[in-house]
C-alpha positions as CSV (number, residue, x, y, z in Angstrom):
1,M,97.9,-119.7,41.8
2,K,96.5,-116.7,39.5
3,T,98.5,-113.4,39.6
4,I,96.4,-110.4,38.9
5,K,98.6,-107.7,37.5
6,S,96.4,-104.6,37.8
7,S,94.5,-102.6,40.6
8,L,91.4,-103.0,38.9
9,I,90.0,-106.2,40.5
10,G,86.5,-107.2,39.7
11,I,84.2,-109.4,41.9
12,D,80.9,-110.5,40.8
13,Q,78.5,-113.0,42.2
14,G,75.1,-114.3,41.8
15,D,72.7,-117.1,42.8
16,V,71.2,-119.4,40.1
17,I,68.7,-121.9,39.9
18,V,70.0,-124.7,37.7
19,F,67.0,-126.8,37.3
20,A,63.5,-127.4,39.1
21,D,62.7,-130.8,37.6
22,Y,59.9,-131.7,40.0
23,R,57.7,-129.4,38.2
24,D,57.7,-131.4,34.7
25,N,59.1,-134.8,35.9
26,G,62.5,-134.0,34.5
27,P,65.4,-136.2,34.5
28,M,67.2,-135.2,37.6
29,W,63.8,-136.0,39.7
30,S,62.3,-139.0,37.5
31,E,65.5,-140.9,36.1
32,T,68.5,-142.9,37.6
33,G,72.1,-143.3,36.5
34,N,74.5,-140.4,35.5
35,R,72.6,-137.1,34.7
36,E,73.8,-133.7,34.2
37,A,72.2,-130.1,34.1
38,R,74.2,-127.0,32.7
39,Q,73.2,-123.4,33.4
40,A,75.1,-120.5,31.4
41,V,76.2,-117.3,33.4
42,E,76.8,-114.1,32.1
43,F,79.1,-111.7,34.3
44,S,77.7,-108.1,34.7
45,D,81.0,-106.8,33.1
46,S,84.0,-108.5,31.0
47,Y,87.1,-109.3,32.5
48,A,90.6,-108.8,31.1
49,E,91.3,-112.6,31.0
50,A,89.2,-115.3,32.3
51,P,88.8,-114.8,36.1
52,S,88.7,-117.5,38.9
53,V,85.2,-118.7,39.6
54,M,84.0,-120.7,42.7
55,V,80.6,-122.3,42.9
56,S,78.8,-123.8,45.7
57,V,75.4,-125.5,46.3
58,S,72.9,-122.9,48.0
59,M,69.8,-124.9,47.9
60,L,69.1,-128.8,47.5
61,D,65.6,-130.3,47.5
62,V,66.2,-134.0,47.4
63,S,64.1,-137.3,47.9
64,S,64.9,-139.0,51.3
65,E,64.5,-142.2,49.6
66,A,68.0,-142.5,48.4
67,N,71.6,-141.4,49.2
68,V,72.5,-137.8,48.1
69,R,75.2,-137.7,45.3
70,T,75.9,-134.6,43.8
71,E,78.8,-132.8,42.0
72,V,78.8,-129.0,41.1
73,M,81.5,-127.1,38.9
74,A,82.3,-124.1,37.0
75,T,83.6,-125.2,33.4
76,N,84.2,-123.1,30.0
77,V,85.1,-120.0,32.0
78,T,85.7,-117.1,29.6
79,T,86.2,-113.3,30.1
80,K,82.3,-113.0,29.5
81,G,80.7,-115.8,31.7
82,F,80.8,-119.4,32.4
83,D,78.8,-122.6,32.6
84,I,77.4,-124.2,35.9
85,V,77.7,-128.0,35.7
86,F,75.3,-130.0,38.1
87,R,75.8,-133.7,38.3
88,T,74.1,-136.5,40.0
89,W,74.1,-140.4,39.6
90,G,72.9,-143.7,41.1
91,D,69.4,-143.4,42.3
92,T,69.6,-140.0,43.7
93,R,66.2,-138.0,42.9
94,I,66.7,-134.1,43.1
95,A,63.7,-132.0,42.6
96,R,65.5,-128.8,42.4
97,A,69.1,-127.1,43.0
98,R,70.3,-123.6,43.5
99,V,74.1,-122.9,43.0
100,A,75.8,-119.9,44.4
101,W,78.9,-118.3,42.4
102,Q,81.3,-116.0,42.5
103,S,84.2,-114.6,39.9
104,I,87.2,-112.7,40.9
105,G,89.8,-111.5,38.2
106,E,91.4,-108.4,36.7
107,L,89.2,-106.0,34.7
108,A,90.2,-104.1,31.5
109,S,91.8,-100.7,32.0
110,D,91.2,-97.9,29.6
111,D,94.8,-96.9,30.3
112,A,96.3,-100.3,29.1
113,W,98.0,-99.9,25.7
114,D,99.3,-102.4,23.4
115,I,102.5,-101.0,21.3
């Protein structure tokens, strides 16, 4: 559990197209096996320390010819941003994916001093 020690709590959110591989026959659409796409996200403002970040698939355009296999996660979370990682495997063909995210954490305070 993350404990927030401040009354200054920031909540940021967004919705990001991680890839649209149908446009250029990219790997998520045209290849098989383990595949990964990454998208860097910057927060609107910096947090005092790395916030909690939640991600979820908000749009998925897939071929109906195979099982849908996906994994989405937030990695490399810092005070300024994080990376969305979207993975698939097997013969799954994904044309495009959008991921929604939300962060919550302590904001820096002008009244905070280090003595």
